[in-house]
Structure formats: C-alpha cells, structure tokens
C-alpha positions in Angstrom: -4.8 12.9 6.0 -7.6 13.6 3.1 -6.5 15.9 0.5 -3.0 15.1 1.4 -2.1 13.6 -2.2 -4.6 15.9 -4.3 -1.7 17.2 -6.3 -0.2 13.7 -7.2 -1.6 12.2 -10.6 -0.6 9.0 -12.4 2.8 9.3 -13.9 4.0 11.5 -11.1 7.3 10.2 -9.4 7.0 10.2 -5.5 9.1 9.2 -2.4 7.8 6.9 -0.4 9.3 6.5 3.4 8.3 3.2 5.1 7.6 2.6 8.8 10.9 1.2 9.3 12.8 4.3 7.7 13.6 2.7 4.0 13.1 5.3 1.6 12.1 4.5 -2.1 11.0 6.5 -5.1 8.2 5.1 -7.2 6.2 6.4 -10.2 2.5 6.3 -9.9 0.9 3.9 -12.0 -2.9 5.2 -11.0 -5.2 6.6 -8.8 -8.3 4.8 -7.1 -11.2 6.3 -5.3 -13.6 4.2 -3.4 -15.2 6.7 -1.1 -14.1 4.3 1.8 -11.3 6.4 3.7 -9.5 3.4 5.1 -9.0 2.0 1.6 -8.3 5.7 -0.1 -5.6 6.4 2.4 -3.5 3.2 1.2 -1.3 2.3 -1.5 -0.4 -0.9 -3.0 2.8 -2.4 -3.9 3.5 -6.1 -4.8 4.4 -8.8 -2.3 8.2 -9.2 -3.9 8.6 -5.2 -3.3 7.3 -5.3 0.1 9.5 -8.3 0.9 12.6 -6.2 -0.4 11.8 -3.2 1.4 11.3 -5.4 4.7 12.6 -8.9 4.7 10.6 -9.9 7.7 7.6 -10.2 5.7 8.9 -13.2 3.7 6.8 -16.3 4.0 4.7 -14.5 7.0 1.1 -13.2 7.1 -0.3 -10.4 9.3 -4.0 -11.5 8.5 -5.8 -14.7 8.0 -9.5 -15.0 6.8 -11.7 -17.9 7.3 -14.9 -18.4 5.8 -17.5 -20.7 7.6 -20.8 -21.9 6.6 -24.0 -20.9 8.5 -25.9 -23.8 10.1 
C-alpha cells in the first residue's frame, strides 16, 4: 500500500470505489502526510457525502470515545 498514490496530486481527479461497490469521482483537494501509516493510508470525506454513498451510516456511529477522570 505505501507508495500507491505517489502520482496523485492536489487538483487531480480520482475514482474511488467504496466497499459496497459504489464508484464516485472526486477532485483531490489536498494531500497530508503524518508519518503514521494508518492515517496516511486514509482519505477524508464529509459525513453528508458518506451518507449519500452508504445510507446505512445516517444517524449511526461505529466508534464512541469516552474520557474518564483519573482518581
């Protein structure tokens, strides 16, 4: 996976295929590099866009973080 998108630049148009088979074309708005592989291998889209691609995500969450105080 590393190096897979080395030829993609801001302004390029790409076709993204989601896990449910939906294909959409997007224009790359920017590139980020955090030196953290799990983050650098991700793409960010808005919740509205995700809901349009996969309606089962409307009003749902897959992760909840809870911060607790130390005693």
